[in-house]
N, C-alpha and C positions, 0 to 999 in steps of 0.2 A: 504494500500500500504506500503510495506516495504522499508525502506531507504537502499540504497546500500552503502557499505563502499566506502570511497574516499581515494585514494592514490595520492601522488604528485611525479612527476618525475622532477628533476632539471637536465638540460643538459648543458654541457660546452665542448668546443673543447679541445681535447688532441691530438695534432698532427693531423693525418688524421682521427682520431676517435672522436666519441661523448662519453664523460664520463657521465654516468648517476648515480644519487643518488636517491634512492626510499625510501620514508617515508610513513607510513600509519598504520592503526589499526592492532594490533597484532605483528608488527615489533618492536623489542626492541631498534633499532637504525636505522639510515639510512644505507642502503645496496647499494653497488656499482656494476655496470656492465658497459658494453660499447657496442656500435653499430657502424657500419661503416656509415650507413645512418640513419638520424633522423626519417625517416618514419617508422623505425622498433622499435622505442623507446618503444611504448606502449606494443607491443608483448613481448619484452625482459623483461620489467618491470613486466608484468603480470606473466611471467614464473618465474622470480626471487621471487616475492611475494608468489606464490604458493609453490615453493620449500622451502622457509623459514618457511612457515606456515604448511608445510607437508600436503598439500591438492592437489588434482588433479587440474590442471589449468582450466579444464572445470567446476569445482565446485566453482571457485572464482567469485562470483557475486559482482563486484566492478567497480567503475569508476576510470579512471586514467587521471590526468591533467598534461600536459606537460608545463614546464616553462623553457625558454632558459635564461641562465645567462646573466645579464645586459651587461657585457663587450663584449659578443658575439652578442647580439641583436642590439647593437648600431653601429656595424661595417658594 
């Protein structure tokens, strides 16, 4: 069984948007994007990672873990 790559998404509020930072294998640094609704975070992060890795999104065999920033989670 092959291990899948694991990416992390850190989400924090930025006005009416969710600001996302994505880290993971092959990414030289954290990359940023945003979504209006948190339920779209994984889809957007997957698309961002595929773009930065120059692969088709359907070829990205990876898991994405979402973490909401502490200051948002406690409110």
